DRENTORKOL-3810 file (N, C-alpha, C; in nm, 4 decimals):
REM DRENTORKOL-3810
@n.u->0.0724; n.v->-0.1308; n.w->-0.0185; ca.u->0.0169; ca.v->0.0082; ca.w->0.0037; c.u->0.0804; c.v->0.1285; c.w->-0.0102
@n.u->0.2207; n.v->0.1229; n.w->0.0726; ca.u->0.2965; ca.v->0.2395; ca.w->0.0806; c.u->0.3540; c.v->0.2339; c.w->-0.0585
@n.u->0.4047; n.v->0.1466; n.w->-0.1293; ca.u->0.4229; ca.v->0.1204; ca.w->-0.2322; c.u->0.3479; c.v->0.2530; c.w->-0.3343
@n.u->0.2136; n.v->0.1925; n.w->-0.3471; ca.u->0.1426; ca.v->0.2558; ca.w->-0.4255; c.u->0.1224; c.v->0.3697; c.w->-0.4151
@n.u->0.1068; n.v->0.4218; n.w->-0.2544; ca.u->0.1063; ca.v->0.5631; ca.w->-0.2379; c.u->0.2355; c.v->0.6155; c.w->-0.2728
@n.u->0.3718; n.v->0.5928; n.w->-0.3068; ca.u->0.5148; ca.v->0.6982; ca.w->-0.3573; c.u->0.5226; c.v->0.6363; c.w->-0.4801
@n.u->0.4188; n.v->0.5698; n.w->-0.5212; ca.u->0.4621; ca.v->0.5389; ca.w->-0.7197; c.u->0.3561; c.v->0.6698; c.w->-0.7497
@n.u->0.2203; n.v->0.6529; n.w->-0.6420; ca.u->0.1271; ca.v->0.8083; ca.w->-0.7149; c.u->0.1380; c.v->0.8933; c.w->-0.6468
@n.u->0.2348; n.v->0.9129; n.w->-0.5720; ca.u->0.3169; ca.v->1.0607; ca.w->-0.5414; c.u->0.3982; c.v->1.1311; c.w->-0.6639
@n.u->0.5127; n.v->1.0225; n.w->-0.7058; ca.u->0.5824; ca.v->1.0243; ca.w->-0.8073; c.u->0.5140; c.v->1.0398; c.w->-0.9315
@n.u->0.3913; n.v->1.0023; n.w->-0.9406; ca.u->0.3383; ca.v->1.0253; ca.w->-1.0517; c.u->0.2820; c.v->1.1768; c.w->-1.0554
@n.u->0.2367; n.v->1.1779; n.w->-0.9380; ca.u->0.1748; ca.v->1.3674; ca.w->-0.9226; c.u->0.3096; c.v->1.4613; c.w->-0.9420
@n.u->0.3924; n.v->1.4190; n.w->-0.9052; ca.u->0.5339; ca.v->1.5190; ca.w->-0.8929; c.u->0.5489; c.v->1.5559; c.w->-1.0265
@n.u->0.5678; n.v->1.4194; n.w->-1.1078; ca.u->0.6053; ca.v->1.3995; ca.w->-1.2397; c.u->0.5271; c.v->1.5023; c.w->-1.3289
@n.u->0.4441; n.v->1.4497; n.w->-1.2950; ca.u->0.2828; ca.v->1.5139; ca.w->-1.3754; c.u->0.3181; c.v->1.6630; c.w->-1.3074
@n.u->0.3278; n.v->1.7094; n.w->-1.2526; ca.u->0.3163; ca.v->1.8539; ca.w->-1.1706; c.u->0.4823; c.v->1.8979; c.w->-1.2494
@n.u->0.5557; n.v->1.8574; n.w->-1.3367; ca.u->0.6918; ca.v->1.8931; ca.w->-1.3365; c.u->0.6478; c.v->1.9260; c.w->-1.4851
@n.u->0.6333; n.v->1.8009; n.w->-1.5472; ca.u->0.5835; ca.v->1.8399; ca.w->-1.6848; c.u->0.4729; c.v->1.9473; c.w->-1.7451
@n.u->0.3992; n.v->1.9430; n.w->-1.6485; ca.u->0.2801; ca.v->2.0748; ca.w->-1.6482; c.u->0.3548; c.v->2.1949; c.w->-1.6393
@n.u->0.4410; n.v->2.1862; n.w->-1.5137; ca.u->0.5088; ca.v->2.3327; ca.w->-1.5206; c.u->0.6742; c.v->2.3775; c.w->-1.6514
@n.u->0.6938; n.v->2.2768; n.w->-1.7223; ca.u->0.7608; ca.v->2.2644; ca.w->-1.8171; c.u->0.6752; c.v->2.3136; c.w->-1.9450
@n.u->0.5358; n.v->2.2880; n.w->-1.9513; ca.u->0.4475; ca.v->2.3029; ca.w->-2.0450; c.u->0.4347; c.v->2.4374; c.w->-2.0579
@n.u->0.4087; n.v->2.5017; n.w->-1.9034; ca.u->0.3638; ca.v->2.6291; ca.w->-1.9217; c.u->0.4579; c.v->2.7081; c.w->-1.9445
@n.u->0.6002; n.v->2.6574; n.w->-1.9150; ca.u->0.7160; ca.v->2.7543; ca.w->-1.9249; c.u->0.7273; c.v->2.7495; c.w->-2.1186
@n.u->0.7395; n.v->2.6754; n.w->-2.1889; ca.u->0.7341; ca.v->2.6526; ca.w->-2.3110; c.u->0.6410; c.v->2.6869; c.w->-2.3849
@n.u->0.5325; n.v->2.7191; n.w->-2.3322; ca.u->0.3521; ca.v->2.7694; ca.w->-2.4086; c.u->0.4313; c.v->2.9105; c.w->-2.3367
@n.u->0.4663; n.v->3.0162; n.w->-2.2244; ca.u->0.4912; ca.v->3.1331; ca.w->-2.2585; c.u->0.6036; c.v->3.1579; c.w->-2.3410
@n.u->0.7334; n.v->3.0636; n.w->-2.4016; ca.u->0.7937; ca.v->3.1135; ca.w->-2.4576; c.u->0.7518; c.v->3.1463; c.w->-2.5886
@n.u->0.6683; n.v->3.0259; n.w->-2.6626; ca.u->0.6258; ca.v->3.0047; ca.w->-2.7412; c.u->0.5554; c.v->3.1378; c.w->-2.7846
@n.u->0.4426; n.v->3.1930; n.w->-2.6752; ca.u->0.4046; ca.v->3.3092; ca.w->-2.7315; c.u->0.4366; c.v->3.4243; c.w->-2.7198
@n.u->0.5840; n.v->3.4662; n.w->-2.6702; ca.u->0.6692; ca.v->3.5394; ca.w->-2.6247; c.u->0.7426; c.v->3.5725; c.w->-2.8185
@n.u->0.7561; n.v->3.4529; n.w->-2.8305; ca.u->0.8412; ca.v->3.4515; ca.w->-2.9788; c.u->0.6812; c.v->3.5077; c.w->-3.0848
@n.u->0.5868; n.v->3.4517; n.w->-3.0625; ca.u->0.4710; ca.v->3.5017; ca.w->-3.1599; c.u->0.4767; c.v->3.5901; c.w->-3.1704
@n.u->0.4845; n.v->3.6701; n.w->-3.0040; ca.u->0.4139; ca.v->3.8243; ca.w->-3.0146; c.u->0.5570; c.v->3.8919; c.w->-3.1050
@n.u->0.6746; n.v->3.8207; n.w->-3.0631; ca.u->0.8053; ca.v->3.9113; ca.w->-3.1167; c.u->0.7799; c.v->3.9048; c.w->-3.2780
@n.u->0.7099; n.v->3.7736; n.w->-3.3380; ca.u->0.7116; ca.v->3.8093; ca.w->-3.4881; c.u->0.6050; c.v->3.8521; c.w->-3.5391
@n.u->0.5070; n.v->3.9349; n.w->-3.4144; ca.u->0.3679; ca.v->3.9364; ca.w->-3.5047; c.u->0.4404; c.v->4.1035; c.w->-3.4978
@n.u->0.5049; n.v->4.1937; n.w->-3.4227; ca.u->0.5502; ca.v->4.3015; ca.w->-3.3760; c.u->0.6557; c.v->4.3315; c.w->-3.5316
@n.u->0.7207; n.v->4.1922; n.w->-3.5309; ca.u->0.8142; ca.v->4.2087; ca.w->-3.6569; c.u->0.7357; c.v->4.2168; c.w->-3.8307
@n.u->0.6417; n.v->4.1768; n.w->-3.8385; ca.u->0.5390; ca.v->4.1883; ca.w->-3.9882; c.u->0.4844; c.v->4.3205; c.w->-3.9057
@n.u->0.4375; n.v->4.3748; n.w->-3.8211; ca.u->0.4130; ca.v->4.4738; ca.w->-3.8097; c.u->0.5121; c.v->4.5648; c.w->-3.8589
@n.u->0.5976; n.v->4.5988; n.w->-3.8510; ca.u->0.7091; ca.v->4.6483; ca.w->-3.9036; c.u->0.7408; c.v->4.6433; c.w->-4.0628
@n.u->0.7606; n.v->4.5559; n.w->-4.0592; ca.u->0.7434; ca.v->4.4988; ca.w->-4.2461; c.u->0.6603; c.v->4.5954; c.w->-4.3344
@n.u->0.5051; n.v->4.5314; n.w->-4.2630; ca.u->0.4141; ca.v->4.5759; ca.w->-4.3238; c.u->0.4095; c.v->4.7507; c.w->-4.3185
@n.u->0.4126; n.v->4.8330; n.w->-4.2477; ca.u->0.4620; ca.v->4.9733; ca.w->-4.2139; c.u->0.6154; c.v->5.0088; c.w->-4.2855
@n.u->0.7126; n.v->4.9676; n.w->-4.3530; ca.u->0.7765; ca.v->4.9511; ca.w->-4.4711; c.u->0.7365; c.v->4.9413; c.w->-4.5150
@n.u->0.6692; n.v->4.8509; n.w->-4.5933; ca.u->0.6175; ca.v->4.8015; ca.w->-4.7015; c.u->0.5330; c.v->4.8949; c.w->-4.7688
@n.u->0.4115; n.v->4.9435; n.w->-4.6990; ca.u->0.3322; ca.v->5.0547; ca.w->-4.7056; c.u->0.4228; c.v->5.2395; c.w->-4.7512
@n.u->0.5438; n.v->5.2305; n.w->-4.6743; ca.u->0.6057; ca.v->5.3769; ca.w->-4.7032; c.u->0.6809; c.v->5.3745; c.w->-4.8175
@n.u->0.7551; n.v->5.2412; n.w->-4.8655; ca.u->0.7838; ca.v->5.1928; ca.w->-4.9534; c.u->0.6978; c.v->5.2342; c.w->-5.1020
@n.u->0.5525; n.v->5.2061; n.w->-5.0833; ca.u->0.4542; ca.v->5.1851; ca.w->-5.2061; c.u->0.4483; c.v->5.2835; c.w->-5.2149
@n.u->0.3994; n.v->5.4167; n.w->-5.1002; ca.u->0.4009; ca.v->5.5636; ca.w->-5.1060; c.u->0.4929; c.v->5.6511; c.w->-5.1717
@n.u->0.5918; n.v->5.5994; n.w->-5.1846; ca.u->0.7008; ca.v->5.6452; ca.w->-5.1919; c.u->0.7425; c.v->5.6272; c.w->-5.3353
@n.u->0.7201; n.v->5.4767; n.w->-5.3887; ca.u->0.6873; ca.v->5.4272; ca.w->-5.5228; c.u->0.5763; c.v->5.5380; c.w->-5.6293
@n.u->0.4629; n.v->5.5509; n.w->-5.5380; ca.u->0.3719; ca.v->5.5978; ca.w->-5.6105; c.u->0.3949; c.v->5.7600; c.w->-5.6220
@n.u->0.4600; n.v->5.7783; n.w->-5.5218; ca.u->0.4770; ca.v->5.9676; ca.w->-5.5512; c.u->0.6071; c.v->5.9370; c.w->-5.6661
@n.u->0.7226; n.v->5.8620; n.w->-5.6647; ca.u->0.7826; ca.v->5.8877; ca.w->-5.7740; c.u->0.7182; c.v->5.8909; c.w->-5.8957
@n.u->0.5871; n.v->5.7709; n.w->-5.9105; ca.u->0.5596; ca.v->5.7570; ca.w->-6.0466; c.u->0.4925; c.v->5.8802; c.w->-6.0938
@n.u->0.4121; n.v->5.9538; n.w->-5.9871; ca.u->0.3451; ca.v->6.0811; ca.w->-5.9860; c.u->0.4338; c.v->6.1541; c.w->-6.1113
@n.u->0.5670; n.v->6.1914; n.w->-6.0167; ca.u->0.6645; ca.v->6.3258; ca.w->-6.0217; c.u->0.6955; c.v->6.2747; c.w->-6.1648
@n.u->0.7380; n.v->6.1248; n.w->-6.1907; ca.u->0.7689; ca.v->6.0922; ca.w->-6.3269; c.u->0.6466; c.v->6.1221; c.w->-6.4421
@n.u->0.4928; n.v->6.1041; n.w->-6.4224; ca.u->0.4235; ca.v->6.1487; ca.w->-6.5695; c.u->0.4557; c.v->6.3077; c.w->-6.5759
@n.u->0.4588; n.v->6.3766; n.w->-6.4211; ca.u->0.4512; ca.v->6.4823; ca.w->-6.4554; c.u->0.5588; c.v->6.5660; c.w->-6.5243
@n.u->0.6590; n.v->6.5205; n.w->-6.5176; ca.u->0.8271; ca.v->6.5561; ca.w->-6.6159; c.u->0.7872; c.v->6.5037; c.w->-6.7466
@n.u->0.7413; n.v->6.3754; n.w->-6.7551; ca.u->0.7179; ca.v->6.3323; ca.w->-6.8940; c.u->0.6036; c.v->6.4211; c.w->-6.9355
@n.u->0.4888; n.v->6.4397; n.w->-6.9088; ca.u->0.4044; ca.v->6.5692; ca.w->-6.9602; c.u->0.4845; c.v->6.6836; c.w->-7.0020
@n.u->0.5346; n.v->6.7937; n.w->-6.9069; ca.u->0.6332; ca.v->6.8888; ca.w->-6.9051; c.u->0.7275; c.v->6.9169; c.w->-7.0286
@n.u->0.7680; n.v->6.7524; n.w->-7.0507; ca.u->0.8692; ca.v->6.7405; ca.w->-7.1300; c.u->0.7929; c.v->6.7218; c.w->-7.2826
@n.u->0.6967; n.v->6.6546; n.w->-7.2478; ca.u->0.5786; ca.v->6.6397; ca.w->-7.4033; c.u->0.5864; c.v->6.8361; c.w->-7.4570
@n.u->0.5009; n.v->6.9250; n.w->-7.3838; ca.u->0.5024; ca.v->7.0878; ca.w->-7.3835; c.u->0.5759; c.v->7.0872; c.w->-7.4391
@n.u->0.7139; n.v->7.0762; n.w->-7.3706; ca.u->0.8064; ca.v->7.1500; ca.w->-7.3990; c.u->0.8591; c.v->7.1518; c.w->-7.5509
@n.u->0.8534; n.v->6.9984; n.w->-7.5959; ca.u->0.8811; ca.v->6.9626; ca.w->-7.7104; c.u->0.8133; c.v->7.0661; c.w->-7.8246
@n.u->0.6872; n.v->6.9946; n.w->-7.7931; ca.u->0.5550; ca.v->7.0903; ca.w->-7.8745; c.u->0.6052; c.v->7.2259; c.w->-7.8746
@n.u->0.5852; n.v->7.2429; n.w->-7.7759; ca.u->0.6758; ca.v->7.4383; ca.w->-7.8151; c.u->0.7869; c.v->7.4688; c.w->-7.8922
@n.u->0.8808; n.v->7.3797; n.w->-7.8611; ca.u->0.9929; ca.v->7.3629; ca.w->-7.9502; c.u->0.9605; c.v->7.3886; c.w->-8.1043
@n.u->0.8788; n.v->7.2899; n.w->-8.1356; ca.u->0.8672; ca.v->7.2410; ca.w->-8.2711; c.u->0.7619; c.v->7.3239; c.w->-8.3529
@n.u->0.6984; n.v->7.4069; n.w->-8.2305; ca.u->0.6160; ca.v->7.5415; ca.w->-8.2950; c.u->0.7147; c.v->7.6475; c.w->-8.3005
@n.u->0.8115; n.v->7.6775; n.w->-8.2372; ca.u->0.9410; ca.v->7.8033; ca.w->-8.2377; c.u->0.9853; c.v->7.7398; c.w->-8.3973
@n.u->1.0185; n.v->7.6245; n.w->-8.3815; ca.u->1.1072; ca.v->7.5750; ca.w->-8.4879; c.u->1.0367; c.v->7.6188; c.w->-8.6380
@n.u->0.8884; n.v->7.5903; n.w->-8.6099; ca.u->0.8311; ca.v->7.5605; ca.w->-8.7557; c.u->0.8032; c.v->7.7306; c.w->-8.8641
@n.u->0.7767; n.v->7.8080; n.w->-8.7313; ca.u->0.7902; ca.v->7.9422; ca.w->-8.7434; c.u->0.8605; c.v->8.0584; c.w->-8.7847
@n.u->0.9871; n.v->7.9788; n.w->-8.7179; ca.u->1.1300; ca.v->8.0197; ca.w->-8.7613; c.u->1.1466; c.v->8.0153; c.w->-8.9630
@n.u->1.0755; n.v->7.8558; n.w->-8.9655; ca.u->1.1271; ca.v->7.8377; ca.w->-9.0604; c.u->1.0146; c.v->7.8856; c.w->-9.1943
@n.u->0.9259; n.v->7.9295; n.w->-9.1321; ca.u->0.7609; ca.v->7.9867; ca.w->-9.2067; c.u->0.8851; c.v->8.1303; c.w->-9.2497
@n.u->0.9408; n.v->8.2065; n.w->-9.1700; ca.u->0.9450; ca.v->8.3304; ca.w->-9.1730; c.u->1.1138; c.v->8.3320; c.w->-9.2615
@n.u->1.1598; n.v->8.2472; n.w->-9.2761; ca.u->1.2745; ca.v->8.1996; ca.w->-9.3707; c.u->1.4002; c.v->8.2231; c.w->-9.2885
@n.u->1.3586; n.v->8.2007; n.w->-9.1825; ca.u->1.4896; ca.v->8.2769; ca.w->-9.0750; c.u->1.5689; c.v->8.1410; c.w->-8.9986
@n.u->1.6792; n.v->8.1662; n.w->-8.9935; ca.u->1.7472; ca.v->8.0823; ca.w->-8.9209; c.u->1.8241; c.v->8.1086; c.w->-8.7853
@n.u->1.7878; n.v->7.9995; n.w->-8.6647; ca.u->1.7794; ca.v->8.0723; ca.w->-8.5435; c.u->1.9342; c.v->8.0150; c.w->-8.5567
@n.u->2.0220; n.v->8.1432; n.w->-8.4964; ca.u->2.2050; ca.v->8.0958; ca.w->-8.4628; c.u->2.1964; c.v->8.1353; c.w->-8.3498
@n.u->2.3353; n.v->8.1086; n.w->-8.2678; ca.u->2.3950; ca.v->8.1456; ca.w->-8.1689; c.u->2.4333; c.v->8.2385; c.w->-8.2386
@n.u->2.5022; n.v->8.4033; n.w->-8.1165; ca.u->2.6301; ca.v->8.4434; ca.w->-8.1435; c.u->2.7491; c.v->8.4198; c.w->-8.2011
@n.u->2.7691; n.v->8.2726; n.w->-8.1714; ca.u->2.8889; ca.v->8.2374; ca.w->-8.2753; c.u->3.0370; c.v->8.3177; c.w->-8.2105
@n.u->3.1455; n.v->8.2760; n.w->-8.2701; ca.u->3.2665; ca.v->8.3674; ca.w->-8.2445; c.u->3.2819; c.v->8.4339; c.w->-8.3868
@n.u->3.3556; n.v->8.5305; n.w->-8.3637; ca.u->3.3699; ca.v->8.6552; ca.w->-8.4777; c.u->3.4556; c.v->8.5643; c.w->-8.5993
@n.u->3.4192; n.v->8.6113; n.w->-8.7129; ca.u->3.5601; ca.v->8.5613; ca.w->-8.8097; c.u->3.6842; c.v->8.5569; c.w->-8.7676
@n.u->3.7726; n.v->8.4797; n.w->-8.8580; ca.u->3.8943; ca.v->8.5346; ca.w->-8.8340; c.u->3.9734; c.v->8.6371; c.w->-8.9283
@n.u->4.0544; n.v->8.6867; n.w->-8.8798; ca.u->4.1239; ca.v->8.8294; ca.w->-8.9857; c.u->4.2628; c.v->8.7346; c.w->-8.9988
@n.u->4.2365; n.v->8.7406; n.w->-9.1281; ca.u->4.3530; ca.v->8.6501; ca.w->-9.1521; c.u->4.5214; c.v->8.7928; c.w->-9.2140
@n.u->4.6164; n.v->8.7823; n.w->-9.1334; ca.u->4.6662; ca.v->8.8631; ca.w->-9.2131; c.u->4.7611; c.v->8.8591; c.w->-9.3327
@n.u->4.7669; n.v->8.9828; n.w->-9.4409; ca.u->4.8552; ca.v->8.9547; ca.w->-9.5566; c.u->5.0025; c.v->8.9419; c.w->-9.5770
@n.u->5.0177; n.v->8.8054; n.w->-9.5860; ca.u->5.1797; ca.v->8.7995; ca.w->-9.5579; c.u->5.2941; c.v->8.9143; c.w->-9.6028
@n.u->5.3619; n.v->8.9784; n.w->-9.6157; ca.u->5.4411; ca.v->9.0212; ca.w->-9.7276; c.u->5.6231; c.v->8.9726; c.w->-9.6798
@n.u->5.7221; n.v->8.9552; n.w->-9.7701; ca.u->5.8194; ca.v->8.9059; ca.w->-9.7537; c.u->5.9011; c.v->9.0020; c.w->-9.6912
@n.u->5.8981; n.v->9.1304; n.w->-9.6387; ca.u->5.9943; ca.v->9.2237; ca.w->-9.5772; c.u->5.9864; c.v->9.1913; c.w->-9.4526
@n.u->5.8671; n.v->9.1861; n.w->-9.3829; ca.u->5.8542; ca.v->9.1602; ca.w->-9.2492; c.u->5.9400; c.v->9.0090; c.w->-9.1796
@n.u->5.9655; n.v->8.9193; n.w->-9.2451; ca.u->6.0382; ca.v->8.8083; ca.w->-9.1844; c.u->6.1434; c.v->8.8713; c.w->-9.1058
@n.u->6.1527; n.v->8.7742; n.w->-8.9867; ca.u->6.2316; ca.v->8.7803; ca.w->-8.9226; c.u->6.3460; c.v->8.6612; c.w->-8.9181
@n.u->6.4754; n.v->8.6810; n.w->-8.9076; ca.u->6.5406; ca.v->8.5733; ca.w->-8.9147; c.u->6.5595; c.v->8.4809; c.w->-8.7521
@n.u->6.5163; n.v->8.3715; n.w->-8.7647; ca.u->6.4692; ca.v->8.2112; ca.w->-8.7110; c.u->6.6060; c.v->8.2281; c.w->-8.5915
@n.u->6.6014; n.v->8.2333; n.w->-8.4530; ca.u->6.6490; ca.v->8.2727; ca.w->-8.3238; c.u->6.7623; c.v->8.1070; c.w->-8.3145
@n.u->6.9017; n.v->8.1344; n.w->-8.3301; ca.u->6.9541; ca.v->8.0188; ca.w->-8.3187; c.u->6.9721; c.v->7.9960; c.w->-8.1865
@n.u->6.9581; n.v->7.8695; n.w->-8.1516; ca.u->6.9162; ca.v->7.8244; ca.w->-7.9747; c.u->7.0332; c.v->7.7337; c.w->-7.9452
@n.u->7.0989; n.v->7.6978; n.w->-8.0683; ca.u->7.2168; ca.v->7.5956; ca.w->-8.0171; c.u->7.3705; c.v->7.6579; c.w->-8.0024
@n.u->7.4233; n.v->7.6048; n.w->-7.9720; ca.u->7.5897; ca.v->7.6635; ca.w->-7.9677; c.u->7.6251; c.v->7.6119; c.w->-8.1105
@n.u->7.7543; n.v->7.7393; n.w->-8.1314; ca.u->7.8148; ca.v->7.7094; ca.w->-8.2495; c.u->7.9472; c.v->7.6230; c.w->-8.2184
END
């Protein structure tokens, strides 16, 4: 009878230890789960920020393309008006090169830099 009582006490103690271990493991897993949920929330926030930045960049790109198209149309209109008037639009350029008329009397003798 005593042996049966001791066996049952050991079983109860073992069950208590197993229950305690299971509770500890459960708390550990719950902690990991909360950490992972926080990580997922952070990643979702970063993803939303990246998507917002992408949308803003796409809007800006569309505006820039529209501006470039408008500028191109304006430049084409100016070119067609200039051609219609028969004028060429040129920049100031550089002045023409003035050449001196060479005369044989002004020639100088070459400098002798070597020693004889």
